[in-house]
C-alpha positions as CSV (number, residue, x, y, z in Angstrom):
1,V,173.6,120.0,217.0
2,C,175.1,123.2,215.8
3,G,174.8,122.0,212.3
4,C,171.2,121.2,212.8
5,L,170.6,124.6,214.4
6,F,172.4,126.3,211.5
7,A,170.3,124.4,209.0
8,N,167.1,125.3,210.8
9,D,168.2,128.9,210.9
10,T,168.9,128.9,207.2
11,T,165.5,127.4,206.5
12,A,163.9,129.9,208.8
13,N,165.7,132.8,207.1
14,K,164.7,131.5,203.6
15,Q,161.0,131.0,204.4
16,P,160.1,134.7,204.8
17,H,162.1,135.5,201.7
18,T,160.2,132.9,199.7
19,E,156.8,134.1,200.9
20,A,157.7,137.7,200.1
21,A,158.8,136.7,196.6
22,D,155.7,134.8,196.0
23,T,153.7,137.8,197.2
24,R,155.5,140.1,194.8
25,V,155.0,137.6,191.9
26,K,151.3,137.4,192.7
27,A,151.1,141.2,192.9
28,R,152.8,141.6,189.5
29,G,150.5,139.0,188.1
30,L,147.4,140.8,189.4
31,E,148.7,144.1,188.0
32,A,149.3,142.6,184.6
33,G,145.8,141.1,184.7
34,V,144.3,144.4,185.6
35,R,146.3,146.1,182.8
36,G,145.1,143.4,180.4
37,V,141.5,143.9,181.3
38,N,141.8,147.7,181.1
39,T,143.4,147.4,177.7
40,K,140.7,145.1,176.5
41,N,138.0,147.4,177.8
42,E,139.7,150.4,176.2
43,K,139.8,148.6,172.9
44,E,136.2,147.5,173.2
45,T,135.2,151.1,174.1
46,S,137.2,152.5,171.2
47,W,135.6,150.0,168.7
48,A,132.2,150.7,170.1
49,S,132.7,154.5,169.8
50,S,134.1,154.2,166.2
51,A,131.2,152.0,165.2
52,A,128.5,154.2,166.9
53,G,130.0,157.6,166.3
54,P,130.3,157.9,162.5
55,G,127.2,155.8,162.0
56,T,125.1,158.2,164.1
57,M,126.7,161.3,162.4
58,A,126.1,159.8,158.9
59,E,122.5,159.1,159.9
60,A,122.0,162.7,161.0
61,D,123.5,164.0,157.8
62,L,121.4,161.7,155.7
63,G,118.3,162.8,157.5
64,G,119.1,166.4,156.6
65,L,119.9,165.5,153.0
66,I,116.6,163.6,152.6
67,A,114.6,166.6,154.0
68,D,116.4,168.9,151.5
69,T,115.6,166.5,148.6
70,Q,111.9,166.5,149.6
71,A,111.8,170.2,150.0
72,S,113.5,170.8,146.6
73,L,112.8,168.1,144.0
74,G,109.7,167.0,145.8
75,K,108.1,170.4,144.9
76,I,109.0,169.9,141.2
77,I,107.6,166.4,140.6
78,K,104.8,164.7,142.5
79,R,105.7,161.1,141.5
80,P,107.3,158.9,142.3
81,P,106.7,160.0,145.9
82,M,109.7,161.3,147.8
83,T,109.3,159.2,150.9
84,E,112.0,158.9,153.5
85,K,112.1,155.1,152.9
86,L,112.7,155.5,149.2
87,L,115.3,158.2,149.6
88,K,117.1,156.4,152.4
89,K,118.0,153.6,150.0
90,P,116.8,154.5,146.6
91,P,116.0,151.5,144.4
92,F,116.9,151.7,140.7
93,R,113.2,151.6,139.6
94,F,112.5,154.6,141.7
95,L,115.3,156.6,140.2
96,H,114.4,155.4,136.7
97,D,110.9,156.7,137.1
98,L,112.1,159.9,138.7
99,V,114.4,160.7,135.8
100,N,111.6,160.0,133.3
101,E,109.2,162.2,135.3
102,V,111.7,165.1,135.5
103,C,112.2,164.9,131.8
104,K,108.4,164.7,131.1
105,T,107.6,167.6,133.5
106,T,110.4,170.0,133.0
107,G,112.2,169.0,129.8
108,F,115.5,168.5,131.6
109,F,117.3,165.3,130.3
110,E,115.3,165.7,127.0
111,G,117.0,163.6,124.2
112,L,119.3,161.8,126.6
113,Y,117.5,158.4,126.4
114,T,116.1,156.3,123.6
115,A,112.4,155.1,123.8
116,Q,113.7,151.7,124.7
117,E,115.7,153.0,127.7
118,K,112.7,154.9,129.0
119,V,110.9,151.6,129.7
120,S,112.1,150.1,132.9
121,D,111.5,146.5,131.8
122,N,114.2,147.0,129.2
123,V,116.8,148.1,131.8
124,K,117.2,145.0,133.9
125,E,120.8,144.1,133.7
126,K,123.3,145.7,136.2
127,Q,125.4,147.4,133.5
128,L,122.4,148.8,131.8
129,K,121.3,150.3,135.1
130,I,124.7,151.8,135.7
131,D,124.8,153.3,132.2
132,F,121.4,154.8,132.6
133,L,122.2,156.5,135.9
134,Q,125.7,157.5,134.7
135,K,124.3,159.5,131.8
136,A,121.8,161.4,134.0
137,I,124.4,162.2,136.7
138,D,126.9,163.4,134.0
139,V,124.3,165.6,132.3
140,T,123.4,167.2,135.7
141,A,127.0,167.8,136.6
142,I,128.0,169.3,133.2
143,A,124.9,171.4,133.0
144,L,125.6,173.0,136.3
145,G,129.4,173.1,135.8
146,E,130.0,171.0,138.9
147,G,131.7,167.7,139.7
148,A,129.7,164.5,140.0
149,R,129.6,163.0,143.5
150,A,127.1,160.1,143.0
151,R,128.5,156.7,141.9
152,P,126.1,154.6,139.8
153,S,127.8,151.3,140.6
154,K,127.3,151.9,144.3
155,I,123.7,153.2,143.8
156,V,122.7,150.1,141.9
157,A,124.2,148.0,144.7
158,G,122.0,149.7,147.2
159,H,124.7,152.0,148.6
160,D,125.6,155.8,148.6
161,P,122.2,157.3,149.6
162,E,124.1,160.5,150.5
163,G,125.5,160.9,147.0
164,T,122.2,160.0,145.5
165,N,120.4,162.7,147.4
166,V,123.0,165.3,146.6
167,W,122.5,164.5,142.9
168,L,118.7,164.8,143.2
169,Q,119.1,168.2,144.8
170,A,121.4,169.2,142.0
171,I,118.6,168.3,139.5
172,A,116.3,170.5,141.4
173,R,118.7,173.4,141.3
174,A,119.2,173.0,137.6
175,V,115.4,173.0,137.0
176,N,114.8,175.9,139.3
177,G,117.6,177.8,137.7
178,D,116.2,177.3,134.2
179,V,119.4,175.6,133.2
180,D,119.2,174.2,129.6
181,S,120.3,170.6,129.5
182,A,120.4,170.4,125.7
183,D,124.2,171.2,125.4
184,A,125.0,168.9,128.3
185,V,123.0,166.0,126.8
186,S,124.9,166.4,123.5
187,R,128.2,166.4,125.2
188,V,127.4,163.3,127.3
189,L,126.1,161.4,124.3
190,A,129.4,162.3,122.6
191,G,131.3,160.7,125.5
192,E,132.3,163.7,127.6
193,K,132.6,163.3,131.3
194,P,132.3,166.0,134.1
195,S,135.7,167.7,134.7
196,G,135.7,167.4,138.5
197,K,134.4,165.3,141.3
198,T,132.5,166.8,144.3
199,T,133.2,165.1,147.6
200,Y,130.5,164.4,150.1
201,A,132.0,167.1,152.5
202,Q,132.0,169.7,149.7
203,A,128.4,168.8,148.8
204,V,127.2,169.1,152.3
205,S,129.1,172.3,152.8
206,G,127.6,173.7,149.6
207,R,124.2,172.7,150.8
208,K,124.7,174.6,154.1
209,E,126.0,177.7,152.3
210,R,123.1,177.8,149.9
211,S,120.7,177.3,152.9
212,S,122.4,180.2,154.8
213,S,122.4,182.4,151.7
214,S,118.7,181.7,151.1
215,S,118.0,182.5,154.8
216,S,120.0,185.7,154.5
217,S,118.1,186.7,151.4
218,R,114.8,186.1,153.1
219,D,115.9,188.2,156.1
220,K,117.0,191.1,153.8
221,S,113.7,190.9,151.9
222,A,111.7,190.9,155.1
223,S,113.8,193.9,156.4
224,S,113.4,195.8,153.1
225,S,109.6,195.2,153.3
226,R,109.5,196.5,156.8
227,D,111.5,199.6,155.9
228,K,109.2,200.3,152.9
229,S,106.2,199.9,155.1
230,A,107.6,202.2,157.8
231,S,108.5,204.8,155.1
232,S,105.1,204.6,153.6
233,S,103.5,205.1,157.0
234,R,105.6,208.2,157.6
235,D,104.8,209.7,154.2
236,K,101.0,209.2,154.8
237,S,101.4,210.7,158.3
238,A,103.2,213.8,156.8
239,S,100.7,214.1,154.0
240,S,97.9,214.0,156.5
241,S,99.5,216.7,158.6
């Protein structure tokens, strides 16, 4: 009897212990599960942020670049049209026509291409397209004494709209600054390459600095005009007295 009672007591003592252990194991399992879900959610959130963040920022920057291209080169040539759709993903034919029109209208790029290269139907192969753009980009960079940011191989593949717009704005600056491209054309045809490479960040930074400088110049000009007007009014008033 005593043996039975002892055995029962032992079983009774072990039972609560087993239930407590099971409870602890289940609790740990739940905690691990919660941590797993949280980790997964964190990763998903992180991936979503990294996918959405840079894309949104790049879109905003590209929108600004396109607007600047339209406001600069768009005032120099009227065709091909500088539409947002074309500048967002510039096709080769658009850029080919654009370079030819710049040459015809302003003389920039004069002598860079043969009569055959100026006909788009003769520039159908990928390498020919890359070579055509490379020469124009190099002439622009050398004429301005800047690095070349645009990459023809990517442009032909339908990429790098940012670099393309930065280059188109550089063409506008060269034309507006009356930069002679003759020397640059000769050097490029002789095989010379631009000495440096402008990064996208540098290009955007330069664009902002030029915009700020232009705004500052306009403010100074407006202030000077107001001062002259006020001075003239005072002189007239004194003369009248």
